[in-house]
N, C-alpha and C positions, 0 to 999 in steps of 0.2 A: 158231859158224856160220862164224866170217871166211876159216876155211881151205876151205870150201865154195866153187865155182869154177861161178856159175849164169851162164846164158847171156847177150848182150846186150840178149834178151829180158826178163833178169830171171827166166826161168825155168829149173829144173830138172827130168829126166824126172825117176818115179818109177814102179819096176816092184814093182808090189803080189805078193806071193807067199805062200801057205798056210803058214803056219808049221810043222805038223804035217808035209806031204806033197809040200811041195815046189812045188805044181802055181802057175802062174804065173796070178794072177786075172786081173789088167789094168796098165794102164799108165796114168798120167798126170802131169798138170806142177804142179810146185809153186812157189810163188816165198818168198822167209823170212819173208814172216808168216804163209803157209799151214802149212810146215813148223815154226813155230813151236808155233804152235797145237796141231800134229801133238803136239809132244815135250808139250807141258803138259797135255792131253785126256787124252794115248794112241789117241784115234781119228783116222784118216787124213783129212787135209783139203787139198781142193785150187784150184788156181788155175782158174778156166774161162777159156780162152780164148774160146770163142763170147760168151762171157757178162758177158766182162771182170770175174767176181768172184768170191770165196771159196764155195768149198763143201765141207760133210763130207757123206762118202759115208754115206749109207742114210740123210740127212735127213728126205726126204719117204718113202723106202719102206720104211724100216728093217730093210734088209740090209745091216747097218754091218759093220768094220773095227774090232777093239782090233788094235792095237798091240802087238806083243813084241821086237821088235829092227828097229833103223835099220842102215843100214851103210849104206858109200861105197864107190864101185869107184879103184882104184889112180888115176886122174885128179883125183877127188874132185867129178865133173861130172854122175855120176848116181846116185841112191838104189837102194837095195834095200830095199824096208820087208815085215817077214814077220809076219800078221797072224793074229787068227782070224776068220773070215768066217763072216757071220747072213746067210745065205740067199744068195741069189746075187750077184753082184759084175758083171754084166752087164744093163746097162739095159734085152734084149732077153728077158731072162731064163732065160738060162745061170747056172751056177756062175762059168764062166771067161768073158772077152771071146774070147777064141781057141781058137775053136770053129770056123771056116770054112777046112777044108781044101783046098788050092790045088793042082790038077792041074798035068803037068809045059807046059799055054801059060798058064799062072798065071789059069785060072780057079779061080772057086769047085765043087766036086768032092763035095763030102761035108761034114755037120756032125758034128760028130766026139760031141756027147753032147745029152743029152734036158734042154728048158728044168723048171726047179725054181722056177719060179713063174713067174705069168701078168702079162705087164707090164702091160695092159690094166687089170687088177683093181687089183695094185697101187700104178698112180700115178694112179689114177681117170680112165684115158680114157674 
């Protein structure tokens, strides 16, 4: 991990991609501890900026990510993590977090996929 360049805040962006079809599922942040846990367990672990703590993807929903491969970009300041996704990656119920298409004015004009789960039922809300 010494070769990696974490930001001044100790964080690094991590893009999560489906290992089979290349779909971008989500983006989160990792610090050294969460990356270390991800490397050890092969389950994605992120650092929550809003809660100031580590969280494992799927720990409450069951929608887990099994890590297949971890790559870094040429500057070594961003990660690309290829996973096998169980269920949806988005807390709103979609497989991917990237479903809101923008028009030429930058407004959301379309949702590009159907929900794969009901977040109210999954999270017990």
